[in-house]
C-alpha positions as CSV (number, residue, x, y, z in Angstrom):
1,M,-1.4,-11.1,12.6
2,Q,-2.1,-13.4,10.2
3,D,-0.5,-17.2,10.3
4,F,0.4,-17.2,7.1
5,D,1.9,-14.8,4.2
6,I,1.2,-16.9,1.5
7,I,-1.3,-19.7,0.7
8,V,-1.0,-22.3,-2.1
9,Y,-4.5,-22.8,-2.9
10,G,-4.7,-25.8,-5.2
11,A,-1.5,-27.1,-4.5
12,T,-1.8,-30.6,-5.7
13,G,-2.2,-29.3,-9.5
14,F,-0.5,-29.6,-11.6
15,T,0.7,-25.7,-11.5
16,G,-0.1,-25.3,-7.7
17,R,2.5,-28.2,-7.4
18,L,5.2,-26.0,-9.4
19,V,4.5,-23.0,-7.0
20,A,4.3,-24.9,-3.9
21,D,8.3,-26.1,-5.0
22,Y,9.3,-22.8,-6.3
23,L,8.5,-21.2,-2.6
24,R,9.8,-24.5,-0.8
25,S,13.6,-24.1,-3.2
26,H,13.3,-20.3,-1.8
27,N,13.2,-20.9,1.9
28,T,9.7,-19.0,2.1
29,P,8.4,-18.3,5.3
30,R,5.4,-18.3,6.9
31,W,3.7,-20.5,3.4
32,A,0.8,-23.1,3.9
33,M,-0.6,-24.8,1.1
34,A,-4.3,-25.7,0.5
35,G,-7.1,-28.2,-1.6
36,R,-9.8,-29.9,-0.8
37,S,-8.2,-33.2,0.1
38,L,-5.4,-33.4,3.3
39,T,-3.9,-36.8,1.7
40,K,-2.9,-35.3,-1.6
41,L,-1.4,-32.9,0.0
42,Q,0.3,-35.2,2.0
43,Q,1.8,-36.4,-1.1
44,V,2.6,-33.5,-2.7
45,R,4.6,-32.2,0.7
46,D,6.2,-35.1,0.9
47,E,7.1,-35.6,-3.0
48,I,8.6,-31.8,-3.2
49,G,10.5,-32.2,-0.2
50,A,8.8,-29.6,1.8
51,P,9.4,-29.5,5.7
52,A,7.3,-32.1,7.1
53,D,5.7,-29.3,9.3
54,T,4.7,-27.5,6.2
55,P,1.3,-26.5,7.3
56,L,-1.5,-27.7,4.7
57,I,-5.4,-26.4,5.1
58,V,-8.4,-28.1,3.7
59,A,-10.9,-26.0,1.8
60,D,-13.2,-26.4,-1.0
61,S,-14.5,-24.3,-3.6
62,D,-17.9,-25.4,-3.1
63,D,-17.6,-24.4,0.4
64,P,-17.6,-21.2,1.3
65,A,-17.1,-20.8,4.8
66,S,-14.3,-22.9,4.4
67,L,-12.7,-20.5,1.7
68,T,-13.1,-17.4,4.6
69,A,-11.9,-19.0,7.4
70,L,-8.2,-19.2,4.7
71,C,-8.5,-15.9,3.5
72,E,-8.5,-14.7,7.5
73,R,-5.5,-16.8,8.1
74,T,-3.2,-15.1,5.2
75,R,-1.8,-11.9,3.5
76,V,-2.2,-13.1,0.2
77,V,-4.2,-16.0,-1.9
78,L,-2.5,-17.3,-4.4
79,T,-4.9,-19.2,-6.5
80,T,-3.8,-21.9,-9.2
81,V,-8.0,-23.6,-9.3
82,G,-9.5,-22.7,-12.3
83,P,-11.2,-22.1,-14.4
84,Y,-11.9,-19.3,-12.2
85,Q,-15.3,-18.7,-13.5
86,L,-16.2,-21.8,-12.5
87,Y,-14.4,-22.0,-8.9
88,G,-13.3,-18.3,-8.3
89,N,-16.4,-16.7,-7.4
90,D,-16.7,-17.1,-3.5
91,L,-12.6,-17.2,-3.3
92,V,-12.7,-13.7,-4.6
93,A,-15.8,-12.5,-2.6
94,A,-13.9,-13.7,0.3
95,C,-10.8,-11.7,-0.3
96,A,-12.7,-8.5,-1.5
97,A,-14.7,-9.0,2.0
98,T,-11.7,-9.8,4.5
99,G,-9.4,-7.7,2.8
100,T,-7.0,-10.5,1.8
101,A,-5.0,-9.8,-1.0
102,Y,-5.5,-12.4,-3.9
103,V,-3.4,-13.6,-7.1
104,D,-4.6,-16.1,-9.9
105,L,-3.4,-16.9,-13.3
106,C,-6.8,-16.2,-15.1
107,G,-7.3,-15.7,-18.7
108,E,-11.3,-15.2,-18.6
109,P,-12.2,-11.4,-19.4
110,A,-16.0,-12.5,-19.5
111,W,-15.2,-13.4,-15.5
112,M,-13.3,-10.7,-14.8
113,R,-15.4,-8.1,-15.9
114,H,-17.8,-9.8,-13.7
115,M,-15.8,-9.8,-10.7
116,I,-14.9,-5.7,-11.4
117,D,-18.3,-5.1,-11.3
118,A,-18.9,-7.1,-8.0
119,H,-16.4,-7.0,-5.9
120,H,-14.0,-3.8,-6.9
121,A,-15.7,-1.4,-4.3
122,A,-15.8,-3.5,-1.9
123,A,-12.3,-4.2,-2.0
124,R,-11.8,-0.8,-2.5
125,R,-13.0,-0.6,0.9
126,S,-11.1,-3.5,2.6
127,G,-7.9,-3.0,1.0
128,A,-7.9,-6.1,-0.4
129,R,-5.2,-6.0,-3.7
130,I,-7.0,-8.4,-5.8
131,V,-4.8,-9.4,-9.3
132,F,-5.6,-11.1,-12.1
133,S,-3.9,-12.7,-14.9
134,C,-0.6,-12.8,-13.0
135,G,1.0,-15.8,-15.5
136,F,1.9,-15.3,-19.1
137,D,-1.1,-14.1,-19.4
138,S,-0.5,-11.2,-19.0
139,I,2.9,-10.4,-17.4
140,P,5.0,-10.1,-19.9
141,F,2.7,-8.1,-21.8
142,D,1.7,-6.2,-19.4
143,L,5.2,-5.2,-18.1
144,G,6.5,-5.3,-21.7
145,V,5.0,-2.1,-22.8
146,L,4.7,-0.5,-19.1
147,T,8.9,-0.6,-19.9
148,L,8.3,0.2,-23.5
149,Q,6.3,3.5,-22.4
150,E,8.2,4.3,-19.4
151,A,11.1,4.6,-21.6
152,A,9.6,6.6,-24.7
153,K,8.4,9.6,-21.7
154,A,11.9,9.2,-20.9
155,K,13.2,9.8,-24.3
156,F,10.3,11.7,-25.7
157,G,9.0,13.1,-22.8
158,Q,5.7,11.2,-24.5
159,P,4.5,7.6,-24.5
160,M,3.9,5.6,-27.6
161,R,0.8,6.0,-29.0
162,H,0.6,2.9,-30.7
163,V,2.2,-0.1,-29.6
164,K,2.6,-3.7,-31.3
165,G,3.4,-6.7,-29.3
166,R,4.7,-9.0,-31.4
167,V,5.9,-13.5,-30.2
168,R,9.0,-13.9,-32.4
169,K,9.8,-16.9,-30.7
170,M,8.2,-18.9,-28.2
171,Q,9.1,-22.6,-27.2
172,G,6.5,-24.3,-25.0
173,G,2.3,-24.7,-24.9
174,A,-0.2,-23.2,-23.2
175,S,-1.1,-25.2,-19.8
176,G,-4.0,-27.6,-19.7
177,G,-5.7,-25.3,-17.2
178,T,-5.6,-22.2,-20.2
179,V,-7.4,-24.7,-22.3
180,A,-10.4,-25.8,-19.8
181,S,-10.7,-22.2,-18.8
182,L,-10.9,-20.8,-23.1
183,K,-13.6,-23.6,-23.6
184,A,-15.6,-22.4,-20.8
185,S,-15.4,-19.1,-21.6
186,M,-16.8,-20.4,-24.9
187,A,-19.3,-22.4,-23.4
188,A,-20.7,-19.7,-21.3
189,A,-20.5,-17.2,-24.6
190,A,-23.0,-19.6,-26.2
191,R,-25.3,-19.7,-23.5
192,D,-25.3,-15.8,-22.7
193,P,-24.8,-14.3,-26.0
194,S,-23.3,-10.6,-23.8
195,I,-20.7,-12.8,-22.2
196,L,-19.8,-13.0,-26.4
197,G,-19.5,-9.1,-26.2
198,L,-17.3,-8.9,-23.6
199,L,-14.8,-11.2,-25.1
200,V,-14.4,-9.2,-28.3
201,N,-14.1,-5.8,-26.7
202,P,-11.0,-4.5,-26.0
203,F,-12.1,-2.6,-23.3
204,A,-14.1,-4.7,-21.6
205,L,-11.8,-4.4,-18.6
206,T,-12.2,-0.7,-18.7
207,P,-15.8,0.0,-17.4
208,G,-17.0,3.4,-18.2
209,F,-14.1,4.1,-20.7
210,D,-14.2,2.8,-24.5
211,G,-10.7,3.9,-26.3
212,P,-10.1,4.4,-30.2
213,S,-10.5,1.5,-33.0
214,Q,-8.4,-1.0,-32.5
215,P,-6.8,-3.4,-34.6
216,K,-8.5,-6.9,-34.2
217,G,-5.7,-9.3,-35.1
218,L,-7.6,-12.1,-36.6
219,L,-6.4,-11.8,-40.1
220,P,-2.2,-13.0,-41.0
221,E,-0.9,-9.7,-42.6
222,Y,2.6,-8.5,-43.2
223,D,4.0,-6.5,-40.9
224,S,6.1,-3.6,-42.9
225,A,7.8,-3.1,-39.7
226,L,9.3,-6.4,-38.8
227,G,9.5,-7.2,-42.7
228,A,7.2,-10.2,-42.0
229,W,4.6,-12.3,-42.4
230,V,2.4,-12.4,-38.4
231,A,-0.6,-14.2,-37.4
232,P,-2.7,-14.4,-35.0
233,F,-1.2,-14.9,-31.6
234,I,-4.4,-17.2,-29.0
235,M,-3.2,-15.3,-26.1
236,A,-3.9,-11.7,-27.7
237,P,-7.3,-11.5,-26.5
238,I,-6.9,-11.6,-23.0
239,N,-3.4,-9.7,-23.0
240,T,-4.6,-6.6,-25.2
241,K,-7.5,-6.2,-22.2
242,N,-5.5,-6.3,-19.6
243,V,-2.7,-3.5,-21.0
244,H,-5.5,-1.3,-21.5
245,R,-6.9,-1.7,-17.8
246,T,-3.3,-1.4,-16.3
247,N,-4.1,2.6,-19.0
248,F,-7.0,3.5,-17.3
249,L,-6.0,1.8,-13.4
250,L,-2.5,4.8,-14.2
251,D,-5.1,7.4,-15.4
252,Q,-4.5,6.8,-19.2
253,A,-0.6,7.5,-18.4
254,Y,-0.3,5.5,-22.0
255,G,-3.0,8.2,-23.6
256,A,-6.3,8.2,-23.9
257,D,-5.8,7.1,-27.9
258,F,-3.5,4.3,-27.0
259,V,-3.5,1.6,-29.6
260,Y,-2.6,-1.9,-28.4
261,E,-2.0,-4.9,-30.7
262,E,-0.4,-8.5,-30.4
263,M,0.4,-11.1,-32.9
264,M,2.5,-14.3,-33.9
265,V,5.4,-13.4,-36.0
266,A,5.5,-16.4,-38.9
267,P,8.4,-18.1,-39.4
268,G,9.9,-18.1,-43.0
269,L,10.1,-14.9,-46.0
270,G,7.9,-13.9,-48.6
271,E,5.2,-17.0,-49.8
272,M,6.8,-18.8,-46.9
273,G,6.2,-16.7,-44.1
274,R,2.6,-15.8,-45.8
275,A,1.8,-19.7,-45.3
276,A,3.3,-20.3,-42.7
277,A,1.0,-16.9,-40.8
278,D,-1.9,-19.1,-42.9
279,A,-1.1,-22.3,-41.1
280,I,-0.9,-20.7,-37.7
281,A,-4.4,-19.1,-38.4
282,R,-5.9,-21.8,-39.2
283,M,-4.7,-23.5,-36.2
284,N,-6.7,-23.9,-32.8
285,P,-5.0,-25.5,-29.9
286,F,-8.0,-25.4,-27.8
287,S,-10.2,-27.5,-30.2
288,G,-11.1,-31.6,-29.4
289,D,-9.6,-33.2,-26.8
290,K,-5.9,-32.8,-27.7
291,G,-3.6,-30.9,-25.7
292,P,-3.0,-31.1,-21.5
293,K,-6.0,-31.8,-19.6
294,P,-6.2,-29.7,-16.3
295,G,-3.4,-31.7,-13.9
296,E,-1.6,-32.7,-16.9
297,G,1.9,-31.0,-17.9
298,P,5.2,-31.2,-19.1
299,S,8.1,-32.4,-17.9
300,R,10.8,-31.0,-16.2
301,E,13.3,-30.9,-18.9
302,E,10.5,-30.0,-21.6
303,R,9.4,-27.1,-18.8
304,E,13.6,-26.2,-19.0
305,N,13.9,-26.3,-22.8
306,G,11.2,-24.0,-23.1
307,F,11.0,-19.7,-23.8
308,Y,10.2,-16.9,-25.6
309,D,11.3,-13.7,-27.0
310,L,8.4,-10.8,-27.2
311,L,9.0,-7.7,-29.1
312,F,7.5,-4.1,-28.5
313,I,7.4,-1.7,-30.9
314,G,5.9,1.7,-30.2
315,E,5.3,4.2,-33.0
316,M,3.9,7.9,-32.9
317,P,2.7,9.4,-36.1
318,D,5.3,10.8,-37.2
319,G,7.5,7.8,-37.6
320,T,9.6,7.9,-34.7
321,R,10.1,4.5,-33.4
322,L,11.1,2.5,-29.9
323,D,11.5,-0.9,-29.5
324,A,11.2,-2.8,-25.5
325,V,12.6,-7.0,-25.8
326,V,10.8,-9.5,-23.2
327,T,12.5,-12.8,-22.8
328,G,11.7,-15.8,-20.1
329,D,13.8,-18.7,-19.5
330,R,11.5,-21.7,-19.1
331,D,8.1,-22.3,-21.1
332,P,6.1,-20.1,-20.9
333,G,2.4,-22.2,-19.7
334,Y,4.2,-23.8,-16.9
335,G,8.2,-23.3,-15.8
336,S,8.1,-19.5,-16.5
337,T,4.4,-19.0,-14.9
338,S,4.8,-20.6,-12.3
339,R,7.5,-18.6,-11.2
340,M,5.4,-15.4,-12.2
341,I,2.7,-15.7,-9.9
342,A,5.1,-17.3,-6.9
343,E,6.8,-13.5,-7.4
344,A,3.6,-11.5,-7.9
345,A,2.6,-13.2,-4.2
346,L,6.1,-12.1,-2.7
347,C,5.6,-8.8,-4.4
348,L,2.2,-8.2,-2.6
349,V,4.0,-9.3,1.2
350,H,7.1,-7.4,0.5
351,D,6.8,-4.6,-1.7
352,V,3.3,-3.0,-2.5
353,E,3.7,-0.7,0.9
354,G,4.6,2.7,2.1
355,A,4.8,4.8,-1.7
356,N,3.9,2.1,-4.0
357,D,1.1,1.2,-2.3
358,K,-2.2,2.3,-4.2
359,G,-4.7,0.2,-2.1
360,G,-7.5,-1.8,-2.7
361,G,-9.4,-2.9,-5.5
362,I,-9.2,-5.0,-8.7
363,W,-5.9,-4.6,-9.8
364,T,-3.5,-5.9,-12.8
365,P,0.5,-6.5,-12.4
366,G,1.7,-3.8,-14.5
367,A,-0.6,-0.9,-12.5
368,L,-0.4,-2.0,-9.2
369,M,2.9,-4.0,-8.9
370,G,4.6,-2.2,-12.2
371,A,9.1,-1.8,-11.0
372,P,8.8,-3.8,-8.2
373,L,7.9,-6.8,-9.6
374,R,9.8,-6.2,-12.9
375,E,12.8,-6.0,-10.9
376,R,11.6,-9.5,-8.9
377,L,11.1,-11.1,-12.5
378,I,14.4,-10.6,-13.7
379,A,16.5,-11.2,-10.3
380,R,14.7,-14.4,-9.6
381,A,12.8,-15.7,-12.5
382,G,14.6,-16.0,-15.4
383,L,12.9,-12.5,-17.2
384,T,14.9,-10.0,-18.5
385,F,13.1,-6.5,-20.1
386,T,14.8,-4.9,-21.8
387,A,14.4,-0.8,-23.7
388,E,16.0,-0.2,-27.3
């Protein structure tokens, strides 16, 4: 039996600290904090008010042996140490080898595909349940589509062939880690053109399967279903790939001809809406030196005042429509994300067993945890999921 259920690796970073504080505040048993510096771990432990006997573990991404030792002591590794393409390779390998479950906040699709190719088979053999993208990218979108398709099958006896994800409202920006990850992905693509192919391919995470042509969502457009202008959404390139991988892992439960797109609703009507959509399309929060750095983030007040409202519109060729809505009561990049990844780890500990146990491999949150994770997020993490 392992010493712990969950080890938070990267607990001294901004998001890792929020996760540790969440586990502490929920009186989670059998958890530990890990990072490179024992002194910094002690400081975070004391600052968040965790018990003095909270276990602290020193591990370093540059020391594979320390990562293997970390994995051997826990059922789940929860890692916030990104960019994962720079610091995550050896940890995923160690989890796949030791059969240890893993959750992260990765939004780096090219790296995720490389990990699938390198370690999915080993994780299947060892029983390691490895789950990427357990934050705002991509849990609300992944589970939002799942909720819509479950309702469609119950109401119509079949899934919706075309689903449009629309970010209606959102307050709170991307995390410093997300900014660093995207910049690392762009730098990697500049060095290796094959990476760019993965970044633009909607089916980059479904090896061996290429579905129908998908909307690119790169230009503002008028959405007649909403009666509003929509603009490109910065997280769409990772969210759409995860949704297609969920469909792939669920044996095409949404249909082999499934089409999915994501865009952001622009405020205003008519020409004002079009102008707003054009302005959103020109904005790039990841350029230059603006925005949060890794380890930085908003105040508690800013996190608690944040929110998001996501609409999923399911459409059939005959015009039949069904909607689902997902909301969150914290800022997406930090407050809500830290809760989501913590509950994903707890779901792996408590809920993925028996009838819910789908075995080892590299999964998505929707394909592996689905309804049990959704119920946890509703009960404990401030999210809502409704089908209309």
